Jmol script that loads the backbone (N, CA, C; Angstrom):
load data "model"
ATOM      1  N   MET A   1     -26.872  -1.859 -72.005  1.00  0.00           N
ATOM      2  CA  MET A   1     -27.350  -3.211 -72.143  1.00  0.00           C
ATOM      3  C   MET A   1     -28.809  -3.277 -71.699  1.00  0.00           C
ATOM      4  N   GLU A   2     -29.683  -3.615 -72.632  1.00  0.00           N
ATOM      5  CA  GLU A   2     -31.093  -3.752 -72.304  1.00  0.00           C
ATOM      6  C   GLU A   2     -31.345  -5.127 -71.704  1.00  0.00           C
ATOM      7  N   LYS A   3     -31.968  -5.141 -70.552  1.00  0.00           N
ATOM      8  CA  LYS A   3     -32.276  -6.407 -69.897  1.00  0.00           C
ATOM      9  C   LYS A   3     -33.647  -6.897 -70.337  1.00  0.00           C
ATOM     10  N   ARG A   4     -33.741  -8.206 -70.522  1.00  0.00           N
ATOM     11  CA  ARG A   4     -34.995  -8.852 -70.899  1.00  0.00           C
ATOM     12  C   ARG A   4     -35.418  -9.768 -69.758  1.00  0.00           C
ATOM     13  N   ILE A   5     -36.714  -9.930 -69.591  1.00  0.00           N
ATOM     14  CA  ILE A   5     -37.263 -10.841 -68.596  1.00  0.00           C
ATOM     15  C   ILE A   5     -37.885 -12.012 -69.348  1.00  0.00           C
ATOM     16  N   GLY A   6     -37.694 -13.193 -68.825  1.00  0.00           N
ATOM     17  CA  GLY A   6     -38.276 -14.353 -69.470  1.00  0.00           C
ATOM     18  C   GLY A   6     -38.101 -15.603 -68.649  1.00  0.00           C
ATOM     19  N   THR A   7     -38.359 -16.727 -69.301  1.00  0.00           N
ATOM     20  CA  THR A   7     -38.201 -18.027 -68.656  1.00  0.00           C
ATOM     21  C   THR A   7     -37.346 -18.933 -69.530  1.00  0.00           C
ATOM     22  N   ILE A   8     -36.684 -19.853 -68.879  1.00  0.00           N
ATOM     23  CA  ILE A   8     -35.937 -20.900 -69.564  1.00  0.00           C
ATOM     24  C   ILE A   8     -36.391 -22.224 -68.969  1.00  0.00           C
ATOM     25  N   SER A   9     -36.802 -23.142 -69.834  1.00  0.00           N
ATOM     26  CA  SER A   9     -37.182 -24.481 -69.405  1.00  0.00           C
ATOM     27  C   SER A   9     -36.112 -25.459 -69.854  1.00  0.00           C
ATOM     28  N   ILE A  10     -35.718 -26.311 -68.937  1.00  0.00           N
ATOM     29  CA  ILE A  10     -34.652 -27.288 -69.198  1.00  0.00           C
ATOM     30  C   ILE A  10     -35.201 -28.673 -68.880  1.00  0.00           C
ATOM     31  N   VAL A  11     -35.091 -29.585 -69.836  1.00  0.00           N
ATOM     32  CA  VAL A  11     -35.486 -30.969 -69.615  1.00  0.00           C
ATOM     33  C   VAL A  11     -34.228 -31.818 -69.702  1.00  0.00           C
ATOM     34  N   ILE A  12     -33.973 -32.585 -68.646  1.00  0.00           N
ATOM     35  CA  ILE A  12     -32.801 -33.452 -68.574  1.00  0.00           C
ATOM     36  C   ILE A  12     -33.287 -34.896 -68.680  1.00  0.00           C
ATOM     37  N   TYR A  13     -32.757 -35.614 -69.669  1.00  0.00           N
ATOM     38  CA  TYR A  13     -33.171 -36.988 -69.921  1.00  0.00           C
ATOM     39  C   TYR A  13     -32.265 -38.026 -69.266  1.00  0.00           C
ATOM     40  N   ASP A  14     -31.105 -37.602 -68.793  1.00  0.00           N
ATOM     41  CA  ASP A  14     -30.163 -38.521 -68.143  1.00  0.00           C
ATOM     42  C   ASP A  14     -29.614 -37.836 -66.901  1.00  0.00           C
ATOM     43  N   LYS A  15     -29.891 -38.413 -65.751  1.00  0.00           N
ATOM     44  CA  LYS A  15     -29.492 -37.804 -64.471  1.00  0.00           C
ATOM     45  C   LYS A  15     -27.987 -37.556 -64.394  1.00  0.00           C
ATOM     46  N   ALA A  16     -27.203 -38.322 -65.139  1.00  0.00           N
ATOM     47  CA  ALA A  16     -25.743 -38.180 -65.093  1.00  0.00           C
ATOM     48  C   ALA A  16     -25.283 -36.795 -65.538  1.00  0.00           C
ATOM     49  N   VAL A  17     -26.050 -36.126 -66.364  1.00  0.00           N
ATOM     50  CA  VAL A  17     -25.659 -34.800 -66.856  1.00  0.00           C
ATOM     51  C   VAL A  17     -26.152 -33.674 -65.935  1.00  0.00           C
ATOM     52  N   ALA A  18     -26.961 -34.000 -64.941  1.00  0.00           N
ATOM     53  CA  ALA A  18     -27.539 -32.980 -64.055  1.00  0.00           C
ATOM     54  C   ALA A  18     -26.476 -32.163 -63.328  1.00  0.00           C
ATOM     55  N   SER A  19     -25.386 -32.791 -62.911  1.00  0.00           N
ATOM     56  CA  SER A  19     -24.340 -32.044 -62.209  1.00  0.00           C
ATOM     57  C   SER A  19     -23.689 -31.016 -63.135  1.00  0.00           C
ATOM     58  N   THR A  20     -23.545 -31.353 -64.414  1.00  0.00           N
ATOM     59  CA  THR A  20     -22.987 -30.398 -65.383  1.00  0.00           C
ATOM     60  C   THR A  20     -23.953 -29.235 -65.594  1.00  0.00           C
ATOM     61  N   VAL A  21     -25.237 -29.546 -65.689  1.00  0.00           N
ATOM     62  CA  VAL A  21     -26.252 -28.487 -65.818  1.00  0.00           C
ATOM     63  C   VAL A  21     -26.167 -27.546 -64.624  1.00  0.00           C
ATOM     64  N   ASN A  22     -26.079 -28.091 -63.422  1.00  0.00           N
ATOM     65  CA  ASN A  22     -26.003 -27.266 -62.215  1.00  0.00           C
ATOM     66  C   ASN A  22     -24.747 -26.402 -62.188  1.00  0.00           C
ATOM     67  N   LEU A  23     -23.626 -26.920 -62.653  1.00  0.00           N
ATOM     68  CA  LEU A  23     -22.401 -26.114 -62.724  1.00  0.00           C
ATOM     69  C   LEU A  23     -22.579 -24.938 -63.679  1.00  0.00           C
ATOM     70  N   ILE A  24     -23.183 -25.187 -64.826  1.00  0.00           N
ATOM     71  CA  ILE A  24     -23.416 -24.108 -65.799  1.00  0.00           C
ATOM     72  C   ILE A  24     -24.375 -23.076 -65.217  1.00  0.00           C
ATOM     73  N   LEU A  25     -25.446 -23.531 -64.566  1.00  0.00           N
ATOM     74  CA  LEU A  25     -26.389 -22.587 -63.968  1.00  0.00           C
ATOM     75  C   LEU A  25     -25.720 -21.732 -62.896  1.00  0.00           C
ATOM     76  N   SER A  26     -24.779 -22.307 -62.163  1.00  0.00           N
ATOM     77  CA  SER A  26     -24.045 -21.543 -61.149  1.00  0.00           C
ATOM     78  C   SER A  26     -23.236 -20.407 -61.774  1.00  0.00           C
ATOM     79  N   GLU A  27     -22.687 -20.645 -62.974  1.00  0.00           N
ATOM     80  CA  GLU A  27     -21.935 -19.606 -63.674  1.00  0.00           C
ATOM     81  C   GLU A  27     -22.813 -18.400 -64.026  1.00  0.00           C
ATOM     82  N   TYR A  28     -24.105 -18.635 -64.200  1.00  0.00           N
ATOM     83  CA  TYR A  28     -25.038 -17.591 -64.632  1.00  0.00           C
ATOM     84  C   TYR A  28     -26.016 -17.193 -63.526  1.00  0.00           C
ATOM     85  N   SER A  29     -25.708 -17.518 -62.304  1.00  0.00           N
ATOM     86  CA  SER A  29     -26.643 -17.291 -61.200  1.00  0.00           C
ATOM     87  C   SER A  29     -26.958 -15.823 -60.941  1.00  0.00           C
ATOM     88  N   ASP A  30     -26.109 -14.919 -61.443  1.00  0.00           N
ATOM     89  CA  ASP A  30     -26.328 -13.494 -61.185  1.00  0.00           C
ATOM     90  C   ASP A  30     -27.601 -12.955 -61.835  1.00  0.00           C
ATOM     91  N   PHE A  31     -28.152 -13.625 -62.838  1.00  0.00           N
ATOM     92  CA  PHE A  31     -29.379 -13.124 -63.457  1.00  0.00           C
ATOM     93  C   PHE A  31     -30.563 -14.080 -63.325  1.00  0.00           C
ATOM     94  N   ILE A  32     -30.409 -15.144 -62.552  1.00  0.00           N
ATOM     95  CA  ILE A  32     -31.522 -16.061 -62.311  1.00  0.00           C
ATOM     96  C   ILE A  32     -32.324 -15.536 -61.117  1.00  0.00           C
ATOM     97  N   LEU A  33     -33.566 -15.143 -61.376  1.00  0.00           N
ATOM     98  CA  LEU A  33     -34.423 -14.588 -60.331  1.00  0.00           C
ATOM     99  C   LEU A  33     -35.111 -15.678 -59.516  1.00  0.00           C
ATOM    100  N   ALA A  34     -35.467 -16.779 -60.180  1.00  0.00           N
ATOM    101  CA  ALA A  34     -36.137 -17.892 -59.501  1.00  0.00           C
ATOM    102  C   ALA A  34     -35.804 -19.187 -60.232  1.00  0.00           C
ATOM    103  N   ARG A  35     -35.825 -20.275 -59.476  1.00  0.00           N
ATOM    104  CA  ARG A  35     -35.526 -21.589 -60.050  1.00  0.00           C
ATOM    105  C   ARG A  35     -36.425 -22.617 -59.389  1.00  0.00           C
ATOM    106  N   GLN A  36     -37.017 -23.467 -60.214  1.00  0.00           N
ATOM    107  CA  GLN A  36     -37.849 -24.555 -59.706  1.00  0.00           C
ATOM    108  C   GLN A  36     -37.418 -25.840 -60.385  1.00  0.00           C
ATOM    109  N   GLY A  37     -37.209 -26.872 -59.602  1.00  0.00           N
ATOM    110  CA  GLY A  37     -36.829 -28.167 -60.148  1.00  0.00           C
ATOM    111  C   GLY A  37     -37.880 -29.211 -59.837  1.00  0.00           C
ATOM    112  N   LEU A  38     -38.119 -30.082 -60.802  1.00  0.00           N
ATOM    113  CA  LEU A  38     -39.108 -31.141 -60.628  1.00  0.00           C
ATOM    114  C   LEU A  38     -38.537 -32.451 -61.144  1.00  0.00           C
ATOM    115  N   PRO A  39     -38.141 -33.350 -60.241  1.00  0.00           N
ATOM    116  CA  PRO A  39     -37.661 -34.659 -60.687  1.00  0.00           C
ATOM    117  C   PRO A  39     -38.859 -35.587 -60.935  1.00  0.00           C
ATOM    118  N   LEU A  40     -38.970 -36.077 -62.141  1.00  0.00           N
ATOM    119  CA  LEU A  40     -40.022 -37.041 -62.487  1.00  0.00           C
ATOM    120  C   LEU A  40     -39.342 -38.404 -62.657  1.00  0.00           C
ATOM    121  N   LEU A  41     -38.976 -38.988 -61.544  1.00  0.00           N
ATOM    122  CA  LEU A  41     -38.161 -40.195 -61.549  1.00  0.00           C
ATOM    123  C   LEU A  41     -38.813 -41.353 -62.282  1.00  0.00           C
ATOM    124  N   GLU A  42     -40.127 -41.494 -62.122  1.00  0.00           N
ATOM    125  CA  GLU A  42     -40.820 -42.601 -62.778  1.00  0.00           C
ATOM    126  C   GLU A  42     -40.821 -42.470 -64.302  1.00  0.00           C
ATOM    127  N   LYS A  43     -40.601 -41.263 -64.795  1.00  0.00           N
ATOM    128  CA  LYS A  43     -40.541 -41.029 -66.238  1.00  0.00           C
ATOM    129  C   LYS A  43     -39.099 -40.863 -66.733  1.00  0.00           C
ATOM    130  N   GLY A  44     -38.158 -40.839 -65.796  1.00  0.00           N
ATOM    131  CA  GLY A  44     -36.762 -40.675 -66.168  1.00  0.00           C
ATOM    132  C   GLY A  44     -36.418 -39.268 -66.625  1.00  0.00           C
ATOM    133  N   LEU A  45     -37.174 -38.272 -66.146  1.00  0.00           N
ATOM    134  CA  LEU A  45     -36.967 -36.878 -66.532  1.00  0.00           C
ATOM    135  C   LEU A  45     -36.695 -36.014 -65.308  1.00  0.00           C
ATOM    136  N   HIS A  46     -35.967 -34.954 -65.537  1.00  0.00           N
ATOM    137  CA  HIS A  46     -35.754 -33.913 -64.536  1.00  0.00           C
ATOM    138  C   HIS A  46     -36.012 -32.597 -65.247  1.00  0.00           C
ATOM    139  N   ILE A  47     -36.905 -31.768 -64.699  1.00  0.00           N
ATOM    140  CA  ILE A  47     -37.276 -30.507 -65.339  1.00  0.00           C
ATOM    141  C   ILE A  47     -36.885 -29.364 -64.427  1.00  0.00           C
ATOM    142  N   ILE A  48     -36.222 -28.375 -65.008  1.00  0.00           N
ATOM    143  CA  ILE A  48     -35.852 -27.158 -64.281  1.00  0.00           C
ATOM    144  C   ILE A  48     -36.451 -25.974 -65.035  1.00  0.00           C
ATOM    145  N   THR A  49     -37.114 -25.097 -64.309  1.00  0.00           N
ATOM    146  CA  THR A  49     -37.652 -23.868 -64.886  1.00  0.00           C
ATOM    147  C   THR A  49     -36.989 -22.681 -64.204  1.00  0.00           C
ATOM    148  N   LEU A  50     -36.506 -21.745 -65.015  1.00  0.00           N
ATOM    149  CA  LEU A  50     -35.849 -20.543 -64.508  1.00  0.00           C
ATOM    150  C   LEU A  50     -36.632 -19.302 -64.902  1.00  0.00           C
ATOM    151  N   VAL A  51     -36.658 -18.312 -64.028  1.00  0.00           N
ATOM    152  CA  VAL A  51     -37.101 -16.964 -64.376  1.00  0.00           C
ATOM    153  C   VAL A  51     -35.839 -16.129 -64.379  1.00  0.00           C
ATOM    154  N   ILE A  52     -35.607 -15.424 -65.495  1.00  0.00           N
ATOM    155  CA  ILE A  52     -34.336 -14.725 -65.667  1.00  0.00           C
ATOM    156  C   ILE A  52     -34.565 -13.263 -66.065  1.00  0.00           C
ATOM    157  N   GLU A  53     -33.541 -12.439 -65.810  1.00  0.00           N
ATOM    158  CA  GLU A  53     -33.545 -11.048 -66.265  1.00  0.00           C
ATOM    159  C   GLU A  53     -32.109 -10.656 -66.603  1.00  0.00           C
ATOM    160  N   THR A  54     -31.845 -10.493 -67.896  1.00  0.00           N
ATOM    161  CA  THR A  54     -30.514 -10.109 -68.359  1.00  0.00           C
ATOM    162  C   THR A  54     -30.580  -9.772 -69.841  1.00  0.00           C
ATOM    163  N   SER A  55     -29.442  -9.543 -70.434  1.00  0.00           N
ATOM    164  CA  SER A  55     -29.387  -9.216 -71.859  1.00  0.00           C
ATOM    165  C   SER A  55     -29.636 -10.461 -72.712  1.00  0.00           C
ATOM    166  N   SER A  56     -30.053 -10.241 -73.934  1.00  0.00           N
ATOM    167  CA  SER A  56     -30.268 -11.339 -74.873  1.00  0.00           C
ATOM    168  C   SER A  56     -28.978 -12.124 -75.095  1.00  0.00           C
ATOM    169  N   ASP A  57     -27.844 -11.437 -75.127  1.00  0.00           N
ATOM    170  CA  ASP A  57     -26.562 -12.124 -75.329  1.00  0.00           C
ATOM    171  C   ASP A  57     -26.278 -13.126 -74.216  1.00  0.00           C
ATOM    172  N   ARG A  58     -26.532 -12.736 -72.968  1.00  0.00           N
ATOM    173  CA  ARG A  58     -26.280 -13.637 -71.841  1.00  0.00           C
ATOM    174  C   ARG A  58     -27.261 -14.803 -71.847  1.00  0.00           C
ATOM    175  N   ILE A  59     -28.507 -14.543 -72.213  1.00  0.00           N
ATOM    176  CA  ILE A  59     -29.496 -15.614 -72.301  1.00  0.00           C
ATOM    177  C   ILE A  59     -29.071 -16.614 -73.375  1.00  0.00           C
ATOM    178  N   ASN A  60     -28.660 -16.096 -74.526  1.00  0.00           N
ATOM    179  CA  ASN A  60     -28.219 -16.969 -75.619  1.00  0.00           C
ATOM    180  C   ASN A  60     -26.979 -17.763 -75.233  1.00  0.00           C
ATOM    181  N   SER A  61     -26.088 -17.160 -74.478  1.00  0.00           N
ATOM    182  CA  SER A  61     -24.890 -17.856 -74.025  1.00  0.00           C
ATOM    183  C   SER A  61     -25.257 -19.034 -73.126  1.00  0.00           C
ATOM    184  N   LEU A  62     -26.148 -18.788 -72.171  1.00  0.00           N
ATOM    185  CA  LEU A  62     -26.572 -19.847 -71.258  1.00  0.00           C
ATOM    186  C   LEU A  62     -27.307 -20.953 -72.007  1.00  0.00           C
ATOM    187  N   THR A  63     -28.292 -20.605 -72.797  1.00  0.00           N
ATOM    188  CA  THR A  63     -29.069 -21.632 -73.489  1.00  0.00           C
ATOM    189  C   THR A  63     -28.207 -22.394 -74.500  1.00  0.00           C
ATOM    190  N   GLY A  64     -27.237 -21.723 -75.089  1.00  0.00           N
ATOM    191  CA  GLY A  64     -26.325 -22.393 -76.013  1.00  0.00           C
ATOM    192  C   GLY A  64     -25.479 -23.444 -75.320  1.00  0.00           C
ATOM    193  N   LYS A  65     -24.919 -23.084 -74.159  1.00  0.00           N
ATOM    194  CA  LYS A  65     -24.104 -24.053 -73.406  1.00  0.00           C
ATOM    195  C   LYS A  65     -24.930 -25.258 -72.984  1.00  0.00           C
ATOM    196  N   LEU A  66     -26.137 -24.989 -72.498  1.00  0.00           N
ATOM    197  CA  LEU A  66     -26.992 -26.086 -72.054  1.00  0.00           C
ATOM    198  C   LEU A  66     -27.452 -26.945 -73.229  1.00  0.00           C
ATOM    199  N   GLY A  67     -27.797 -26.297 -74.322  1.00  0.00           N
ATOM    200  CA  GLY A  67     -28.308 -27.005 -75.489  1.00  0.00           C
ATOM    201  C   GLY A  67     -27.288 -27.910 -76.157  1.00  0.00           C
ATOM    202  N   ARG A  68     -26.003 -27.644 -75.943  1.00  0.00           N
ATOM    203  CA  ARG A  68     -24.956 -28.488 -76.519  1.00  0.00           C
ATOM    204  C   ARG A  68     -24.701 -29.756 -75.711  1.00  0.00           C
ATOM    205  N   LEU A  69     -25.279 -29.850 -74.525  1.00  0.00           N
ATOM    206  CA  LEU A  69     -25.110 -31.046 -73.704  1.00  0.00           C
ATOM    207  C   LEU A  69     -25.985 -32.174 -74.240  1.00  0.00           C
ATOM    208  N   ALA A  70     -25.437 -33.377 -74.237  1.00  0.00           N
ATOM    209  CA  ALA A  70     -26.224 -34.544 -74.621  1.00  0.00           C
ATOM    210  C   ALA A  70     -27.321 -34.771 -73.587  1.00  0.00           C
ATOM    211  N   ASP A  71     -28.474 -35.203 -74.041  1.00  0.00           N
ATOM    212  CA  ASP A  71     -29.607 -35.539 -73.170  1.00  0.00           C
ATOM    213  C   ASP A  71     -30.189 -34.345 -72.418  1.00  0.00           C
ATOM    214  N   VAL A  72     -30.031 -33.136 -72.988  1.00  0.00           N
ATOM    215  CA  VAL A  72     -30.607 -31.922 -72.408  1.00  0.00           C
ATOM    216  C   VAL A  72     -31.335 -31.161 -73.514  1.00  0.00           C
ATOM    217  N   GLU A  73     -32.557 -30.722 -73.206  1.00  0.00           N
ATOM    218  CA  GLU A  73     -33.332 -29.902 -74.135  1.00  0.00           C
ATOM    219  C   GLU A  73     -33.641 -28.579 -73.443  1.00  0.00           C
ATOM    220  N   VAL A  74     -33.504 -27.478 -74.172  1.00  0.00           N
ATOM    221  CA  VAL A  74     -33.663 -26.144 -73.587  1.00  0.00           C
ATOM    222  C   VAL A  74     -34.555 -25.286 -74.488  1.00  0.00           C
ATOM    223  N   LYS A  75     -35.483 -24.567 -73.876  1.00  0.00           N
ATOM    224  CA  LYS A  75     -36.326 -23.609 -74.591  1.00  0.00           C
ATOM    225  C   LYS A  75     -36.429 -22.341 -73.753  1.00  0.00           C
ATOM    226  N   SER A  76     -36.451 -21.198 -74.416  1.00  0.00           N
ATOM    227  CA  SER A  76     -36.602 -19.937 -73.688  1.00  0.00           C
ATOM    228  C   SER A  76     -37.762 -19.149 -74.277  1.00  0.00           C
ATOM    229  N   ILE A  77     -38.399 -18.375 -73.411  1.00  0.00           N
ATOM    230  CA  ILE A  77     -39.453 -17.464 -73.809  1.00  0.00           C
ATOM    231  C   ILE A  77     -39.122 -16.117 -73.173  1.00  0.00           C
ATOM    232  N   LEU A  78     -39.067 -15.072 -74.003  1.00  0.00           N
ATOM    233  CA  LEU A  78     -38.754 -13.745 -73.492  1.00  0.00           C
ATOM    234  C   LEU A  78     -39.960 -12.830 -73.637  1.00  0.00           C
ATOM    235  N   ALA A  79     -40.181 -12.003 -72.627  1.00  0.00           N
ATOM    236  CA  ALA A  79     -41.242 -11.013 -72.707  1.00  0.00           C
ATOM    237  C   ALA A  79     -40.922 -10.041 -73.834  1.00  0.00           C
ATOM    238  N   LYS A  80     -41.952  -9.520 -74.487  1.00  0.00           N
ATOM    239  CA  LYS A  80     -41.754  -8.618 -75.629  1.00  0.00           C
ATOM    240  C   LYS A  80     -41.041  -7.333 -75.246  1.00  0.00           C
ATOM    241  N   GLY A  81     -41.238  -6.883 -74.043  1.00  0.00           N
ATOM    242  CA  GLY A  81     -40.565  -5.673 -73.595  1.00  0.00           C
ATOM    243  C   GLY A  81     -40.905  -5.374 -72.159  1.00  0.00           C
ATOM    244  N   ASN A  82     -40.080  -4.573 -71.524  1.00  0.00           N
ATOM    245  CA  ASN A  82     -40.332  -4.176 -70.149  1.00  0.00           C
ATOM    246  C   ASN A  82     -41.208  -2.939 -70.167  1.00  0.00           C
ATOM    247  N   LYS A  83     -42.245  -2.940 -69.400  1.00  0.00           N
ATOM    248  CA  LYS A  83     -43.154  -1.792 -69.368  1.00  0.00           C
ATOM    249  C   LYS A  83     -43.097  -1.107 -68.039  1.00  0.00           C
TER     250      LYS A  83
END
end "model"
wireframe off; spacefill off
backbone 0.3
color backbone group
């Protein structure tokens, strides 16, 4: 299994779904290297940025679960290769 390094950005538009996002992230915590959260309460947004290292399949699994949630937007960027 080739591991990839990258980032995942998560934008939450409704605070009610944040607990579900956190539960999903806990399921995948074994490959999350860093996590930063920024609540923008005045804008009604919550942003989470992850630095991850794992296989493409696991990244796709995580982003797929998150992306299917209402009021959640997810984008990932993967490094081209490990050097």
